[in-house]
N, CA, C and O atoms as CSV, one atom per row, in Angstrom:
chain,resi,resn,atom,element,x,y,z
A,1,MET,N,N,-77.782,-52.546,1.924
A,1,MET,CA,C,-76.706,-51.680,2.034
A,1,MET,C,C,-77.075,-50.512,2.925
A,1,MET,O,O,-78.088,-49.824,2.802
A,2,LYS,N,N,-76.261,-50.394,3.709
A,2,LYS,CA,C,-76.472,-49.345,4.640
A,2,LYS,C,C,-75.687,-48.129,4.189
A,2,LYS,O,O,-74.530,-48.201,3.774
A,3,PHE,N,N,-76.366,-47.035,4.293
A,3,PHE,CA,C,-75.741,-45.802,3.866
A,3,PHE,C,C,-74.937,-45.214,5.007
A,3,PHE,O,O,-75.469,-44.964,6.089
A,4,GLN,N,N,-73.714,-45.003,4.776
A,4,GLN,CA,C,-72.867,-44.391,5.790
A,4,GLN,C,C,-72.729,-42.906,5.481
A,4,GLN,O,O,-72.529,-42.488,4.341
A,5,PRO,N,N,-72.841,-42.153,6.527
A,5,PRO,CA,C,-72.681,-40.732,6.258
A,5,PRO,C,C,-71.258,-40.465,5.719
A,5,PRO,O,O,-70.297,-41.172,6.022
A,6,ASN,N,N,-71.194,-39.454,4.944
A,6,ASN,CA,C,-69.932,-39.088,4.308
A,6,ASN,C,C,-68.923,-38.659,5.365
A,6,ASN,O,O,-69.098,-37.641,6.035
A,7,LYS,N,N,-67.887,-39.436,5.499
A,7,LYS,CA,C,-66.845,-39.091,6.445
A,7,LYS,C,C,-65.946,-38.048,5.795
A,7,LYS,O,O,-65.472,-38.187,4.667
A,8,ARG,N,N,-65.750,-37.037,6.550
A,8,ARG,CA,C,-64.831,-36.023,6.029
A,8,ARG,C,C,-63.416,-36.401,6.413
A,8,ARG,O,O,-63.108,-36.663,7.575
A,9,GLU,N,N,-62.598,-36.421,5.437
A,9,GLU,CA,C,-61.191,-36.675,5.708
A,9,GLU,C,C,-60.521,-35.342,6.022
A,9,GLU,O,O,-60.795,-34.315,5.401
A,10,GLU,N,N,-59.657,-35.398,6.981
A,10,GLU,CA,C,-58.946,-34.181,7.309
A,10,GLU,C,C,-57.945,-33.888,6.200
A,10,GLU,O,O,-57.290,-34.783,5.667
A,11,PRO,N,N,-57.852,-32.612,5.875
A,11,PRO,CA,C,-56.911,-32.287,4.785
A,11,PRO,C,C,-55.465,-32.563,5.225
A,11,PRO,O,O,-55.066,-32.278,6.354
A,12,ASP,N,N,-54.747,-33.096,4.340
A,12,ASP,CA,C,-53.353,-33.435,4.591
A,12,ASP,C,C,-52.489,-32.402,3.867
A,12,ASP,O,O,-52.542,-32.274,2.643
A,13,VAL,N,N,-51.707,-31.681,4.634
A,13,VAL,CA,C,-50.848,-30.655,4.055
A,13,VAL,C,C,-49.437,-31.223,3.964
A,13,VAL,O,O,-48.850,-31.630,4.967
A,14,ASN,N,N,-48.919,-31.243,2.777
A,14,ASN,CA,C,-47.581,-31.752,2.549
A,14,ASN,C,C,-46.614,-30.556,2.534
A,14,ASN,O,O,-46.686,-29.716,1.636
A,15,LEU,N,N,-45.717,-30.477,3.516
A,15,LEU,CA,C,-44.802,-29.352,3.645
A,15,LEU,C,C,-43.480,-29.555,2.897
A,15,LEU,O,O,-42.671,-28.629,2.841
A,16,THR,N,N,-43.247,-30.689,2.345
A,16,THR,CA,C,-41.979,-30.971,1.685
A,16,THR,C,C,-41.691,-30.013,0.534
A,16,THR,O,O,-40.579,-29.489,0.473
A,17,PRO,N,N,-42.628,-29.751,-0.386
A,17,PRO,CA,C,-42.317,-28.801,-1.460
A,17,PRO,C,C,-42.047,-27.382,-0.936
A,17,PRO,O,O,-41.218,-26.659,-1.490
A,18,LEU,N,N,-42.744,-26.994,0.124
A,18,LEU,CA,C,-42.527,-25.669,0.687
A,18,LEU,C,C,-41.122,-25.551,1.282
A,18,LEU,O,O,-40.454,-24.533,1.105
A,19,ILE,N,N,-40.685,-26.575,1.972
A,19,ILE,CA,C,-39.340,-26.577,2.548
A,19,ILE,C,C,-38.290,-26.558,1.440
A,19,ILE,O,O,-37.273,-25.874,1.560
A,20,ASP,N,N,-38.529,-27.297,0.371
A,20,ASP,CA,C,-37.593,-27.297,-0.761
A,20,ASP,C,C,-37.457,-25.900,-1.358
A,20,ASP,O,O,-36.348,-25.460,-1.661
A,21,VAL,N,N,-38.552,-25.218,-1.524
A,21,VAL,CA,C,-38.523,-23.870,-2.100
A,21,VAL,C,C,-37.777,-22.909,-1.168
A,21,VAL,O,O,-36.994,-22.082,-1.635
A,22,VAL,N,N,-38.011,-23.012,0.126
A,22,VAL,CA,C,-37.330,-22.135,1.081
A,22,VAL,C,C,-35.828,-22.390,1.056
A,22,VAL,O,O,-35.047,-21.440,1.080
A,23,PHE,N,N,-35.412,-23.639,1.009
A,23,PHE,CA,C,-33.988,-23.937,0.944
A,23,PHE,C,C,-33.362,-23.446,-0.356
A,23,PHE,O,O,-32.234,-22.954,-0.350
A,24,LEU,N,N,-34.075,-23.572,-1.465
A,24,LEU,CA,C,-33.555,-23.070,-2.736
A,24,LEU,C,C,-33.393,-21.552,-2.696
A,24,LEU,O,O,-32.399,-21.026,-3.198
A,25,LEU,N,N,-34.349,-20.849,-2.110
A,25,LEU,CA,C,-34.224,-19.403,-1.978
A,25,LEU,C,C,-33.053,-19.030,-1.082
A,25,LEU,O,O,-32.312,-18.091,-1.375
A,26,LEU,N,N,-32.891,-19.766,0.006
A,26,LEU,CA,C,-31.782,-19.505,0.911
A,26,LEU,C,C,-30.437,-19.689,0.202
A,26,LEU,O,O,-29.542,-18.857,0.349
A,27,ILE,N,N,-30.294,-20.758,-0.554
A,27,ILE,CA,C,-29.056,-21.017,-1.294
A,27,ILE,C,C,-28.832,-19.931,-2.338
A,27,ILE,O,O,-27.705,-19.469,-2.516
A,28,PHE,N,N,-29.897,-19.517,-3.032
A,28,PHE,CA,C,-29.773,-18.474,-4.046
A,28,PHE,C,C,-29.247,-17.176,-3.434
A,28,PHE,O,O,-28.331,-16.562,-3.980
A,29,PHE,N,N,-29.817,-16.758,-2.313
A,29,PHE,CA,C,-29.386,-15.503,-1.699
A,29,PHE,C,C,-27.980,-15.605,-1.110
A,29,PHE,O,O,-27.235,-14.625,-1.120
A,30,MET,N,N,-27.616,-16.762,-0.604
A,30,MET,CA,C,-26.262,-16.928,-0.071
A,30,MET,C,C,-25.218,-16.845,-1.181
A,30,MET,O,O,-24.152,-16.258,-0.995
A,31,VAL,N,N,-25.528,-17.433,-2.329
A,31,VAL,CA,C,-24.577,-17.438,-3.433
A,31,VAL,C,C,-24.498,-16.066,-4.098
A,31,VAL,O,O,-23.413,-15.634,-4.488
A,32,SER,N,N,-25.610,-15.389,-4.231
A,32,SER,CA,C,-25.618,-14.125,-4.971
A,32,SER,C,C,-25.216,-12.918,-4.128
A,32,SER,O,O,-25.013,-11.836,-4.679
A,33,THR,N,N,-25.098,-13.068,-2.835
A,33,THR,CA,C,-24.718,-11.954,-1.977
A,33,THR,C,C,-23.210,-11.783,-2.010
A,33,THR,O,O,-22.460,-12.755,-1.928
A,34,THR,N,N,-22.773,-10.536,-2.131
A,34,THR,CA,C,-21.341,-10.261,-2.066
A,34,THR,C,C,-21.042,-9.658,-0.712
A,34,THR,O,O,-21.796,-8.834,-0.194
A,35,PHE,N,N,-19.947,-10.079,-0.161
A,35,PHE,CA,C,-19.537,-9.581,1.133
A,35,PHE,C,C,-18.341,-8.666,0.918
A,35,PHE,O,O,-17.226,-9.136,0.689
A,36,ASN,N,N,-18.570,-7.370,0.993
A,36,ASN,CA,C,-17.478,-6.408,0.863
A,36,ASN,C,C,-16.840,-6.213,2.219
A,36,ASN,O,O,-17.505,-6.003,3.233
A,37,ARG,N,N,-15.552,-6.288,2.196
A,37,ARG,CA,C,-14.823,-6.097,3.431
A,37,ARG,C,C,-14.057,-4.792,3.298
A,37,ARG,O,O,-12.937,-4.766,2.787
A,38,GLU,N,N,-14.652,-3.740,3.751
A,38,GLU,CA,C,-14.024,-2.440,3.656
A,38,GLU,C,C,-13.351,-2.131,4.982
A,38,GLU,O,O,-13.977,-2.128,6.042
A,39,THR,N,N,-12.059,-1.872,4.886
A,39,THR,CA,C,-11.327,-1.536,6.091
A,39,THR,C,C,-10.556,-0.250,5.855
A,39,THR,O,O,-10.164,0.059,4.729
A,40,GLU,N,N,-10.354,0.461,6.881
A,40,GLU,CA,C,-9.545,1.663,6.822
A,40,GLU,C,C,-8.403,1.494,7.808
A,40,GLU,O,O,-8.596,1.110,8.961
A,41,ILE,N,N,-7.232,1.785,7.327
A,41,ILE,CA,C,-6.063,1.680,8.179
A,41,ILE,C,C,-5.565,3.094,8.453
A,41,ILE,O,O,-5.221,3.832,7.529
A,42,ALA,N,N,-5.531,3.448,9.684
A,42,ALA,CA,C,-5.011,4.760,10.062
A,42,ALA,C,C,-3.534,4.617,10.405
A,42,ALA,O,O,-3.160,3.901,11.334
A,43,ILE,N,N,-2.723,5.299,9.651
A,43,ILE,CA,C,-1.286,5.215,9.865
A,43,ILE,C,C,-0.779,6.583,10.287
A,43,ILE,O,O,-1.023,7.585,9.616
A,44,GLU,N,N,-0.085,6.610,11.383
A,44,GLU,CA,C,0.592,7.824,11.808
A,44,GLU,C,C,2.080,7.593,11.661
A,44,GLU,O,O,2.656,6.713,12.299
A,45,LEU,N,N,2.687,8.391,10.816
A,45,LEU,CA,C,4.113,8.234,10.603
A,45,LEU,C,C,4.882,8.724,11.821
A,45,LEU,O,O,4.520,9.740,12.416
A,46,PRO,N,N,5.924,8.024,12.192
A,46,PRO,CA,C,6.679,8.428,13.380
A,46,PRO,C,C,7.516,9.670,13.127
A,46,PRO,O,O,7.952,9.936,12.007
A,47,GLU,N,N,7.726,10.410,14.180
A,47,GLU,CA,C,8.634,11.545,14.123
A,47,GLU,C,C,9.963,11.080,14.675
A,47,GLU,O,O,10.022,10.198,15.532
A,48,ALA,N,N,11.002,11.669,14.189
A,48,ALA,CA,C,12.326,11.255,14.636
A,48,ALA,C,C,13.017,12.423,15.322
A,48,ALA,O,O,13.042,13.543,14.813
A,49,SER,N,N,13.560,12.140,16.453
A,49,SER,CA,C,14.341,13.167,17.146
A,49,SER,C,C,15.767,12.649,17.260
A,49,SER,O,O,16.212,12.219,18.324
A,50,GLY,N,N,16.454,12.700,16.157
A,50,GLY,CA,C,17.826,12.212,16.116
A,50,GLY,C,C,18.799,13.370,16.015
A,50,GLY,O,O,18.413,14.538,15.972
A,51,GLU,N,N,20.041,13.020,15.980
A,51,GLU,CA,C,21.086,14.022,15.875
A,51,GLU,C,C,21.624,14.037,14.461
A,51,GLU,O,O,21.549,13.042,13.739
A,52,ILE,N,N,22.160,15.164,14.081
A,52,ILE,CA,C,22.718,15.305,12.740
A,52,ILE,C,C,23.993,14.486,12.656
A,52,ILE,O,O,24.865,14.549,13.523
A,53,MET,N,N,24.070,13.696,11.554
A,53,MET,CA,C,25.242,12.840,11.379
A,53,MET,C,C,26.356,13.614,10.682
A,53,MET,O,O,26.112,14.342,9.719
A,54,GLU,N,N,27.543,13.455,11.163
A,54,GLU,CA,C,28.716,14.046,10.523
A,54,GLU,C,C,29.407,12.914,9.756
A,54,GLU,O,O,29.552,11.803,10.265
A,55,SER,N,N,29.827,13.214,8.530
A,55,SER,CA,C,30.445,12.166,7.734
A,55,SER,C,C,31.578,12.749,6.901
A,55,SER,O,O,31.525,13.896,6.457
A,56,GLU,N,N,32.586,11.940,6.706
A,56,GLU,CA,C,33.717,12.328,5.871
A,56,GLU,C,C,33.470,11.923,4.416
A,56,GLU,O,O,34.139,12.404,3.502
A,57,ARG,N,N,32.506,11.041,4.223
A,57,ARG,CA,C,32.243,10.541,2.878
A,57,ARG,C,C,31.480,11.563,2.052
A,57,ARG,O,O,30.903,12.514,2.581
A,58,LYS,N,N,31.490,11.342,0.740
A,58,LYS,CA,C,30.737,12.191,-0.170
A,58,LYS,C,C,29.250,11.930,0.056
A,58,LYS,O,O,28.844,10.793,0.297
A,59,VAL,N,N,28.449,12.973,-0.022
A,59,VAL,CA,C,27.012,12.863,0.229
A,59,VAL,C,C,26.257,12.963,-1.093
A,59,VAL,O,O,26.483,13.873,-1.891
A,60,VAL,N,N,25.350,12.002,-1.306
A,60,VAL,CA,C,24.432,12.040,-2.440
A,60,VAL,C,C,23.038,12.145,-1.855
A,60,VAL,O,O,22.565,11.232,-1.178
A,61,GLU,N,N,22.381,13.271,-2.124
A,61,GLU,CA,C,21.038,13.479,-1.596
A,61,GLU,C,C,20.016,13.272,-2.706
A,61,GLU,O,O,20.045,13.945,-3.736
A,62,ILE,N,N,19.111,12.323,-2.469
A,62,ILE,CA,C,18.020,12.063,-3.414
A,62,ILE,C,C,16.758,12.643,-2.788
A,62,ILE,O,O,16.312,12.188,-1.735
A,63,SER,N,N,16.190,13.647,-3.440
A,63,SER,CA,C,14.963,14.280,-2.946
A,63,SER,C,C,13.832,13.933,-3.889
A,63,SER,O,O,14.017,13.864,-5.104
A,64,ILE,N,N,12.645,13.712,-3.312
A,64,ILE,CA,C,11.458,13.399,-4.108
A,64,ILE,C,C,10.351,14.338,-3.654
A,64,ILE,O,O,10.028,14.399,-2.468
A,65,ASP,N,N,9.767,15.073,-4.605
A,65,ASP,CA,C,8.700,15.997,-4.223
A,65,ASP,C,C,7.356,15.276,-4.168
A,65,ASP,O,O,7.289,14.073,-4.418
A,66,GLY,N,N,6.298,15.993,-3.847
A,66,GLY,CA,C,4.971,15.398,-3.671
A,66,GLY,C,C,4.391,14.791,-4.928
A,66,GLY,O,O,3.478,13.969,-4.851
A,67,GLU,N,N,4.901,15.178,-6.088
A,67,GLU,CA,C,4.401,14.638,-7.358
A,67,GLU,C,C,5.235,13.467,-7.864
A,67,GLU,O,O,4.921,12.887,-8.903
A,68,GLY,N,N,6.292,13.115,-7.139
A,68,GLY,CA,C,7.109,11.973,-7.527
A,68,GLY,C,C,8.287,12.333,-8.417
A,68,GLY,O,O,8.902,11.439,-8.998
A,69,ARG,N,N,8.620,13.607,-8.543
A,69,ARG,CA,C,9.787,14.009,-9.348
A,69,ARG,C,C,11.040,13.868,-8.498
A,69,ARG,O,O,11.027,14.144,-7.299
A,70,PHE,N,N,12.134,13.429,-9.145
A,70,PHE,CA,C,13.389,13.174,-8.454
A,70,PHE,C,C,14.347,14.355,-8.610
A,70,PHE,O,O,14.379,15.018,-9.647
A,71,PHE,N,N,15.127,14.600,-7.555
A,71,PHE,CA,C,16.198,15.594,-7.558
A,71,PHE,C,C,17.408,14.933,-6.923
A,71,PHE,O,O,17.316,14.384,-5.825
A,72,VAL,N,N,18.547,14.985,-7.613
A,72,VAL,CA,C,19.780,14.425,-7.067
A,72,VAL,C,C,20.710,15.594,-6.806
A,72,VAL,O,O,21.086,16.321,-7.724
A,73,ASN,N,N,21.077,15.768,-5.544
A,73,ASN,CA,C,21.877,16.921,-5.114
A,73,ASN,C,C,21.280,18.228,-5.632
A,73,ASN,O,O,21.983,19.083,-6.170
A,74,ARG,N,N,19.976,18.358,-5.458
A,74,ARG,CA,C,19.189,19.556,-5.782
A,74,ARG,C,C,19.064,19.848,-7.265
A,74,ARG,O,O,18.598,20.925,-7.639
A,75,GLU,N,N,19.468,18.915,-8.123
A,75,GLU,CA,C,19.292,19.079,-9.563
A,75,GLU,C,C,18.212,18.106,-10.021
A,75,GLU,O,O,18.262,16.915,-9.711
A,76,GLU,N,N,17.239,18.626,-10.762
A,76,GLU,CA,C,16.116,17.798,-11.177
A,76,GLU,C,C,16.543,16.762,-12.212
A,76,GLU,O,O,17.289,17.065,-13.143
A,77,VAL,N,N,16.057,15.541,-12.033
A,77,VAL,CA,C,16.316,14.459,-12.978
A,77,VAL,C,C,15.328,14.622,-14.128
A,77,VAL,O,O,14.175,14.997,-13.912
A,78,VAL,N,N,15.778,14.340,-15.353
A,78,VAL,CA,C,14.983,14.597,-16.552
A,78,VAL,C,C,13.624,13.911,-16.508
A,78,VAL,O,O,12.612,14.529,-16.837
A,79,ASN,N,N,13.584,12.629,-16.102
A,79,ASN,CA,C,12.315,11.902,-16.015
A,79,ASN,C,C,12.352,10.983,-14.799
A,79,ASN,O,O,13.308,10.996,-14.024
A,80,THR,N,N,11.304,10.190,-14.645
A,80,THR,CA,C,11.206,9.337,-13.456
A,80,THR,C,C,11.569,7.881,-13.748
A,80,THR,O,O,11.218,6.992,-12.973
A,81,LYS,N,N,12.257,7.633,-14.839
A,81,LYS,CA,C,12.653,6.260,-15.169
A,81,LYS,C,C,13.825,5.824,-14.297
A,81,LYS,O,O,14.660,6.635,-13.894
A,82,LEU,N,N,13.866,4.527,-14.018
A,82,LEU,CA,C,14.890,3.964,-13.146
A,82,LEU,C,C,16.294,4.172,-13.702
A,82,LEU,O,O,17.199,4.541,-12.954
A,83,ASP,N,N,16.495,3.943,-15.004
A,83,ASP,CA,C,17.837,4.075,-15.595
A,83,ASP,C,C,18.329,5.517,-15.544
A,83,ASP,O,O,19.508,5.760,-15.288
A,84,THR,N,N,17.444,6.467,-15.782
A,84,THR,CA,C,17.834,7.877,-15.718
A,84,THR,C,C,18.237,8.260,-14.302
A,84,THR,O,O,19.215,8.980,-14.103
A,85,LEU,N,N,17.481,7.775,-13.317
A,85,LEU,CA,C,17.805,8.056,-11.925
A,85,LEU,C,C,19.136,7.422,-11.535
A,85,LEU,O,O,19.924,8.036,-10.816
A,86,LYS,N,N,19.394,6.206,-11.998
A,86,LYS,CA,C,20.666,5.538,-11.697
A,86,LYS,C,C,21.840,6.330,-12.268
A,86,LYS,O,O,22.875,6.464,-11.614
A,87,GLN,N,N,21.685,6.854,-13.483
A,87,GLN,CA,C,22.763,7.639,-14.095
A,87,GLN,C,C,23.027,8.917,-13.304
A,87,GLN,O,O,24.179,9.301,-13.106
A,88,ALA,N,N,21.958,9.575,-12.851
A,88,ALA,CA,C,22.122,10.807,-12.080
A,88,ALA,C,C,22.799,10.535,-10.741
A,88,ALA,O,O,23.637,11.319,-10.294
A,89,ILE,N,N,22.435,9.419,-10.098
A,89,ILE,CA,C,23.055,9.069,-8.812
A,89,ILE,C,C,24.528,8.722,-9.013
A,89,ILE,O,O,25.379,9.148,-8.233
A,90,ALA,N,N,24.830,7.948,-10.057
A,90,ALA,CA,C,26.213,7.563,-10.335
A,90,ALA,C,C,27.059,8.791,-10.646
A,90,ALA,O,O,28.210,8.872,-10.219
A,91,ARG,N,N,26.502,9.748,-11.385
A,91,ARG,CA,C,27.223,10.973,-11.707
A,91,ARG,C,C,27.491,11.793,-10.436
A,91,ARG,O,O,28.572,12.360,-10.275
A,92,ALA,N,N,26.511,11.849,-9.547
A,92,ALA,CA,C,26.675,12.603,-8.302
A,92,ALA,C,C,27.673,11.924,-7.366
A,92,ALA,O,O,28.397,12.603,-6.638
A,93,ALA,N,N,27.716,10.591,-7.377
A,93,ALA,CA,C,28.639,9.862,-6.499
A,93,ALA,C,C,30.072,9.982,-6.981
A,93,ALA,O,O,31.000,9.949,-6.173
A,94,GLY,N,N,30.266,10.118,-8.268
A,94,GLY,CA,C,31.618,10.250,-8.825
A,94,GLY,C,C,32.424,8.999,-8.599
A,94,GLY,O,O,31.967,7.896,-8.896
A,95,ASP,N,N,33.645,9.166,-8.065
A,95,ASP,CA,C,34.556,8.046,-7.838
A,95,ASP,C,C,34.333,7.370,-6.492
A,95,ASP,O,O,34.929,6.326,-6.226
A,96,GLU,N,N,33.491,7.938,-5.642
A,96,GLU,CA,C,33.256,7.402,-4.296
A,96,GLU,C,C,32.580,6.030,-4.403
A,96,GLU,O,O,31.539,5.898,-5.046
A,97,ALA,N,N,33.173,5.013,-3.775
A,97,ALA,CA,C,32.626,3.655,-3.846
A,97,ALA,C,C,31.386,3.492,-2.973
A,97,ALA,O,O,30.431,2.817,-3.356
A,98,LYS,N,N,31.408,4.115,-1.798
A,98,LYS,CA,C,30.266,4.000,-0.884
A,98,LYS,C,C,29.914,5.372,-0.316
A,98,LYS,O,O,30.223,5.670,0.838
A,99,PRO,N,N,29.269,6.201,-1.128
A,99,PRO,CA,C,28.915,7.525,-0.620
A,99,PRO,C,C,27.765,7.424,0.384
A,99,PRO,O,O,27.058,6.417,0.438
A,100,GLN,N,N,27.595,8.470,1.166
A,100,GLN,CA,C,26.460,8.524,2.081
A,100,GLN,C,C,25.250,8.953,1.249
A,100,GLN,O,O,25.243,10.042,0.675
A,101,VAL,N,N,24.226,8.096,1.186
A,101,VAL,CA,C,23.024,8.382,0.406
A,101,VAL,C,C,21.917,8.793,1.374
A,101,VAL,O,O,21.532,8.034,2.264
A,102,ILE,N,N,21.418,10.009,1.180
A,102,ILE,CA,C,20.340,10.524,2.017
A,102,ILE,C,C,19.093,10.626,1.153
A,102,ILE,O,O,19.094,11.286,0.114
A,103,LEU,N,N,18.044,9.972,1.590
A,103,LEU,CA,C,16.778,9.973,0.857
A,103,LEU,C,C,15.781,10.832,1.621
A,103,LEU,O,O,15.419,10.525,2.757
A,104,SER,N,N,15.344,11.908,0.984
A,104,SER,CA,C,14.348,12.763,1.626
A,104,SER,C,C,13.148,12.875,0.693
A,104,SER,O,O,13.273,13.274,-0.465
A,105,ALA,N,N,11.982,12.514,1.225
A,105,ALA,CA,C,10.764,12.504,0.427
A,105,ALA,C,C,9.689,13.319,1.128
A,105,ALA,O,O,9.582,13.322,2.354
A,106,ASP,N,N,8.907,14.003,0.327
A,106,ASP,CA,C,7.765,14.753,0.838
A,106,ASP,C,C,6.752,13.772,1.424
A,106,ASP,O,O,6.696,12.617,1.003
A,107,LYS,N,N,5.957,14.219,2.384
A,107,LYS,CA,C,4.997,13.300,3.001
A,107,LYS,C,C,3.890,12.881,2.039
A,107,LYS,O,O,3.190,11.902,2.299
A,108,ARG,N,N,3.720,13.596,0.945
A,108,ARG,CA,C,2.707,13.225,-0.052
A,108,ARG,C,C,3.303,12.463,-1.224
A,108,ARG,O,O,2.612,12.195,-2.207
A,109,THR,N,N,4.571,12.114,-1.129
A,109,THR,CA,C,5.236,11.398,-2.211
A,109,THR,C,C,4.624,10.019,-2.401
A,109,THR,O,O,4.378,9.316,-1.421
A,110,PRO,N,N,4.370,9.615,-3.657
A,110,PRO,CA,C,3.884,8.248,-3.889
A,110,PRO,C,C,4.914,7.227,-3.408
A,110,PRO,O,O,6.120,7.411,-3.574
A,111,HIS,N,N,4.421,6.173,-2.823
A,111,HIS,CA,C,5.293,5.127,-2.277
A,111,HIS,C,C,6.176,4.525,-3.362
A,111,HIS,O,O,7.326,4.174,-3.100
A,112,GLN,N,N,5.647,4.402,-4.581
A,112,GLN,CA,C,6.420,3.826,-5.677
A,112,GLN,C,C,7.663,4.649,-5.975
A,112,GLN,O,O,8.700,4.084,-6.320
A,113,ALA,N,N,7.588,5.963,-5.852
A,113,ALA,CA,C,8.749,6.807,-6.123
A,113,ALA,C,C,9.860,6.548,-5.098
A,113,ALA,O,O,11.038,6.518,-5.454
A,114,VAL,N,N,9.491,6.363,-3.846
A,114,VAL,CA,C,10.490,6.068,-2.806
A,114,VAL,C,C,11.139,4.713,-3.074
A,114,VAL,O,O,12.355,4.569,-2.956
A,115,ILE,N,N,10.329,3.725,-3.432
A,115,ILE,CA,C,10.867,2.392,-3.731
A,115,ILE,C,C,11.780,2.444,-4.953
A,115,ILE,O,O,12.807,1.767,-4.987
A,116,THR,N,N,11.415,3.240,-5.955
A,116,THR,CA,C,12.257,3.372,-7.154
A,116,THR,C,C,13.611,3.966,-6.788
A,116,THR,O,O,14.642,3.495,-7.268
A,117,ALA,N,N,13.619,4.993,-5.946
A,117,ALA,CA,C,14.888,5.604,-5.518
A,117,ALA,C,C,15.734,4.603,-4.734
A,117,ALA,O,O,16.944,4.520,-4.942
A,118,MET,N,N,15.113,3.850,-3.842
A,118,MET,CA,C,15.850,2.849,-3.073
A,118,MET,C,C,16.406,1.762,-3.986
A,118,MET,O,O,17.528,1.297,-3.789
A,119,ASP,N,N,15.623,1.356,-4.986
A,119,ASP,CA,C,16.063,0.317,-5.920
A,119,ASP,C,C,17.226,0.815,-6.773
A,119,ASP,O,O,18.166,0.065,-7.036
A,120,ALA,N,N,17.172,2.067,-7.205
A,120,ALA,CA,C,18.269,2.621,-8.014
A,120,ALA,C,C,19.563,2.645,-7.209
A,120,ALA,O,O,20.618,2.275,-7.724
A,121,ALA,N,N,19.492,3.074,-5.957
A,121,ALA,CA,C,20.682,3.095,-5.109
A,121,ALA,C,C,21.209,1.683,-4.875
A,121,ALA,O,O,22.419,1.459,-4.901
A,122,ARG,N,N,20.303,0.727,-4.644
A,122,ARG,CA,C,20.718,-0.656,-4.403
A,122,ARG,C,C,21.407,-1.246,-5.628
A,122,ARG,O,O,22.412,-1.944,-5.499
A,123,GLN,N,N,20.865,-0.966,-6.827
A,123,GLN,CA,C,21.465,-1.508,-8.048
A,123,GLN,C,C,22.861,-0.944,-8.301
A,123,GLN,O,O,23.678,-1.580,-8.966
A,124,LEU,N,N,23.136,0.252,-7.770
A,124,LEU,CA,C,24.469,0.830,-7.900
A,124,LEU,C,C,25.416,0.357,-6.797
A,124,LEU,O,O,26.598,0.698,-6.804
A,125,GLY,N,N,24.898,-0.424,-5.855
A,125,GLY,CA,C,25.721,-0.961,-4.780
A,125,GLY,C,C,25.716,-0.099,-3.532
A,125,GLY,O,O,26.495,-0.352,-2.612
A,126,PHE,N,N,24.866,0.905,-3.474
A,126,PHE,CA,C,24.772,1.771,-2.304
A,126,PHE,C,C,23.637,1.243,-1.433
A,126,PHE,O,O,22.472,1.577,-1.645
A,127,VAL,N,N,23.986,0.421,-0.460
A,127,VAL,CA,C,22.952,-0.248,0.333
A,127,VAL,C,C,22.681,0.410,1.677
A,127,VAL,O,O,21.713,0.051,2.348
A,128,HIS,N,N,23.496,1.347,2.080
A,128,HIS,CA,C,23.292,2.028,3.357
A,128,HIS,C,C,22.642,3.382,3.094
A,128,HIS,O,O,23.310,4.342,2.710
A,129,LEU,N,N,21.341,3.442,3.304
A,129,LEU,CA,C,20.583,4.666,3.057
A,129,LEU,C,C,20.228,5.334,4.373
A,129,LEU,O,O,20.021,4.670,5.389
A,130,THR,N,N,20.162,6.641,4.338
A,130,THR,CA,C,19.706,7.415,5.479
A,130,THR,C,C,18.449,8.152,5.041
A,130,THR,O,O,18.429,8.787,3.987
A,131,PHE,N,N,17.395,8.063,5.859
A,131,PHE,CA,C,16.155,8.750,5.552
A,131,PHE,C,C,16.112,10.070,6.315
A,131,PHE,O,O,16.293,10.101,7.532
A,132,ALA,N,N,15.875,11.145,5.598
A,132,ALA,CA,C,15.781,12.453,6.227
A,132,ALA,C,C,14.403,12.602,6.832
A,132,ALA,O,O,13.402,12.265,6.199
A,133,THR,N,N,14.344,13.110,8.064
A,133,THR,CA,C,13.076,13.361,8.746
A,133,THR,C,C,13.112,14.758,9.321
A,133,THR,O,O,14.159,15.406,9.343
A,134,SER,N,N,11.976,15.214,9.783
A,134,SER,CA,C,11.930,16.521,10.408
A,134,SER,C,C,11.776,16.352,11.914
A,134,SER,O,O,11.238,15.353,12.392
A,135,GLN,N,N,12.252,17.336,12.641
A,135,GLN,CA,C,12.117,17.320,14.093
A,135,GLN,C,C,10.672,17.593,14.468
A,135,GLN,O,O,10.018,18.409,13.818
A,136,PRO,N,N,10.158,16.940,15.491
A,136,PRO,CA,C,8.804,17.245,15.922
A,136,PRO,C,C,8.715,18.662,16.483
A,136,PRO,O,O,9.660,19.159,17.095
A,137,ALA,N,N,7.587,19.294,16.271
A,137,ALA,CA,C,7.394,20.651,16.768
A,137,ALA,C,C,7.322,20.642,18.304
A,137,ALA,O,O,6.886,19.660,18.905
A,138,GLU,N,N,7.743,21.711,18.909
A,138,GLU,CA,C,7.708,21.813,20.362
A,138,GLU,C,C,6.276,21.724,20.873
A,138,GLU,O,O,5.370,22.340,20.312
A,139,GLY,N,N,6.078,20.966,21.925
A,139,GLY,CA,C,4.758,20.842,22.548
A,139,GLY,C,C,3.880,19.792,21.915
A,139,GLY,O,O,2.707,19.682,22.273
A,140,GLN,N,N,4.406,19.010,20.980
A,140,GLN,CA,C,3.581,17.951,20.371
A,140,GLN,C,C,4.033,16.597,20.833
A,140,GLN,O,O,3.462,15.584,20.430
């Protein structure tokens, strides 16, 4: 028997388990990451340069202040409920079937208050609304 010198085998590195672990980590981070989509919308409200309307019809003015309180023809409505607002509008309209309804709201008025006023007028059959605006300042 002849003695053969010890042949060194080259080490064999198996990369399969390492690749599996990397893919599992990648999947874990993809699933656990939240993607927040924060956007800001800059809205500039338009200014209106219209003319004052003359009307023969009875005028019902619905005003809403910055806190969302309603005023019908400059008289404060007891609360902000839809039925109470409808009663105040109907009382102000009187016998007029289609009065001119003017809606004027403060620029800080909650959007829900404006929608509530529009809905109350619509439920009473007053579908033609006029929105009050201010004239733009000179030089702007």
